[in-house]
ROMIGU-722829 format. One record per residue (C-alpha): z, y, x; residue in three letters. Coordinates in steps of 0.001 Angstrom, whole numbers, plus 500000, padded with zeros to 6 digits. Layout:
BEGIN
ZYXALA;...
! end
This chain:
BEGIN
500000500000500000MET;499246503524501170ALA;501487506480501915SER;500054509296499783ILE;500745513005499372LEU;499580514811496244VAL;499602518593496489ILE;499757519876492931GLY;500344516769490849GLY;502520517899487967THR;499994518657485239ARG;496611517718483803PHE;494507515284485836PHE;496771515675488894GLY;499652514268486873LYS;497484511399485664LYS;496457510669489251LEU;500100510419490304VAL;500777507912487509LYS;497860505765488693ARG;499135505823492274LEU;502635504830491158ILE;501257501978489058ASP;499239500812492064HIS;502419500532494099GLY;501680503252496624ASP;504400505301498278THR;503794508649496624VAL;505042512083497637THR;504364515054495368VAL;504507518592496763MET;505104521367494242THR;506524524858494073ARG;508784523831491201THR;510748520798490059SER;509254517392489322LEU;508395516300485787PRO;511235514071484498PRO;508963511033484232GLU;508304511111488006PHE;511920511319489098GLN;512972508137490834GLY;509353507021491302TYR;508044509520493868VAL;509317511520496793ASN;509392515265496211HIS;508665518145498565LEU;509357521585497116GLN;507246524122498938CYS;504983527133498483ASP;501906526062500440ARG;500664529672500554THR;503707530445502741ASN;502515528995506052PHE;505918528796507716GLU;507432527119504661ASP;504477524716504560PHE;504787523762508251LYS;508542523309508037THR;508360521220504871THR;505749518825506269ILE;507218518708509771GLY;506365515389511426ALA;505593513597508151LYS;502336511638508105THR;500256510276505238PHE;497334507896504863ASP;495734509828502003ILE;496253513422500888ILE;495015514795497556TYR;494825518580497401ASP;494396519948493875ASN;495468523556494466ILE;493547524992497418ASN;491581528154496624TYR;490802529842499942SER;489720529347503556PRO;493134530534504708GLN;494870527717502841GLU;492322525222504152ALA;492659526360507769THR;496449526242507575GLN;496293522786506016THR;494104521527508863ILE;496732522691511355GLU;499671521256509425VAL;498121517785509103PHE;496337517640512459ALA;498655514865513731GLN;498556512897510493SER;494804512125510514ASN;494742511433506771PRO;491838510771504431ARG;491729514178502749TYR;490522514472499144ILE;489971518104498217PHE;489448518957494555THR;486474521312494428SER;484228522479491625THR;480769522863490101LEU;481390526586490649SER;480321526277494299VAL;476789526071492886HIS;474691528936491591ASP;473941528840487876MET;470154528464487747ASP;469439525960484992GLY;468832523009487354ARG;470847519823487686ALA;472728520466490908LYS;472814517893493705VAL;475357517824496503GLU;473038519392499105ASN;472367522433496948ASP;475493523837498578PHE;476016522815502205ASP;479525523742503399PRO;478787522650506966THR;476511525652507522THR;477984528155505086TYR;479212531363506788PRO;482985531173506990LEU;484949534326506144ILE;488688534578506762ALA;490844535480503803GLY;493314534366501173ASP;492665533644497498SER;493089537293496481SER;489926538173498406GLN;487553535786496600PHE;486630534832493088ASP;487209531199492105TYR;483791529890493091GLY;483615531706496421GLU;487184530689497265GLY;486210527041496786LYS;483008527506498849ARG;485014529016501674GLN;487650526282501486ALA;484960523584501651GLU;483364525374504599ALA;486668525523506450ALA;487382521818505932TYR;483939520563506899PHE;483530522889509862GLN;487027522666511311LYS;488875519503510270ALA;489023516563512680ALA;490200514198509918PHE;487835512790507233PRO;487377515085504230VAL;485915514523500767VAL;485227517454498421ALA;485202516181494846VAL;483255518664492750ARG;484236518560489090PHE;482680520455486194PRO;485079521798483562MET;487678519112482918VAL;488665518531479290LEU;491505516576477717GLY;494370516691475251GLU;496587517949478075ASP;494252520758479199ASP;496594523686479802TYR;493632526116479769THR;492864525109476141GLN;489173525949476576ARG;487898523412474070LEU;490806524086471723LEU;489803527769471731PHE;486597526875469872HIS;488267524503467425ILE;490936527026466469GLU;488457529885466192ARG;486278527921463810ILE;489249526750461751GLU;490645530281461569GLN;487202531748460829GLN;487318533979463894LYS;484271535120465815THR;483114533293468970ILE;480734535121471317ALA;478099533279473391PHE;475473534348475896VAL;473006531496475354ASN;473565528800472733LEU;470765526710474233ASP;472472526509477617ALA;473721523021478455GLU;476935522073480238MET;478397518923481707GLY;482062517953481486PHE;484473515251482571ILE;487567513913480788HIS;490908514321482562SER;491401510529482534ASP;488073509998484267GLU;488819512783486753ALA;492048510996487711ALA;490210507659487929ASP;487575509205490200PHE;490128510742492553LEU;491986507427492781PHE;488710505648493573TRP;487622508245496136ALA;490876507804498034GLY;490131504118498637ARG;486497504526499692GLU;485155505404503144THR;482465508027502424PHE;483013511650503404THR;481513514975502421GLY;480878516599499033PRO;480453514407495966ILE;479808515214492305HIS;481838513692489481ALA;480977514240485804ALA;480426512226482663SER;476828511258481971HIS;474919513663479770GLY;474997517348478934GLN;475531519185475695ILE;474135522523474573SER;476556525104473291MET;474797524957469912GLN;475315521187469748SER;478950521549470782LEU;479577524093468027ILE;477758521877465528SER;479958518937466544LEU;483109520999466014ILE;481760522262462694GLU;481227518654461624HIS;484760517652462638LYS;486409520665460989THR;484034520856457991THR;483890524613458602MET;481134526924459785GLN;481428528851463046ALA;481091532614463149MET;478896533245466205ILE;478115536591467787THR;476499537687471054ASN;478062538282474451ALA;478512542019473882ASP;481602541018471916ASP;483660540489475084GLU;487071540147473437LYS;485855537033471589ASN;483841535585474456LEU;483748531792474689SER;485017530251477956PRO;481725528321477829PHE;479577531465477520ALA;477079530728480273ILE;473644532379480577PRO;471836529245481827GLN;472383525495481844SER;474961524422484425TRP;475629520805485289TYR;475559518297488151MET;473597515235489148ASN;475969512299489850THR;473492509785491285ASP;475242509801494670TYR;478598508724493237ALA;476883506088491126ALA;475095504735494212SER;478512504267495834LEU;479727502203492896GLY;481499504536490487PHE;480591504019486834SER;480847507165484697PHE;481378507364480960SER;479034509377478757THR;480036512507476873LEU;479462510690473591ASP;482086508122474604ASP;484916510623474382TRP;483967514183473366LEU;483797513636469565PRO;487124511792469552SER;488740514436471766LEU;487700517164469311ILE;489194515071466511GLU;492487514642468389LYS;492758518334469257LEU;491966519286465681LYS;494752517064464364ASN;497427518095466885ASN;
! end
């Protein structure tokens, strides 16, 4: 069994990953800024630390070593560079949670090489200096240009689930039920998603494999914003009130100007079998509606 550190494993798919590691019998350490969830107490080791405080981070890790490290909360090249220094002696397999947002939104199915972190110009800075997508690009660049240990960047699209603290899908369900306006940029634009269970499954799988580099993980299929709204309308038996993007206060979190999704052929070629959106999206809408 492996010795594993999970940085940021107390909610959403990070929490589900920790449960899978515990069930597998691994020795799991969870590093958080706050206390552990009650259900983890007695099953994992806990390190309480603010990883953005470099001295605190170095002191907390000390001489500890791990076989696999999952990093779910890294948003800048500064955090990545500091992490490389802290774990230089550990030589772990490093699984960094990245994002579709490293890719430009141009209506094409994105493949891994559409963004190459090994040649991307690296700019020093913390998370306050970059938007979300650029922060993740810079973090990937730092890892792949500077780390001596093996790194995987798992690029997820928007992750959905009953436990989604961002409530992005729930936003649309509640708006339709409450007969409130939802603003979109392009209802024909298509998006890909992944369920939080599948995200946790993929991270678990990636930790046991030997490949390195960026990899895409998403459920098979895309859905247009019009089809998504129609699906919610069907589940709620109510009609959506749609307006255009000029209505910024009612803007959908899925209000994208062009289709935005990833090709997952590489992961499939390595042996991971993805679900399809139809396997879980209609039932998820039903569950959220009834909660």
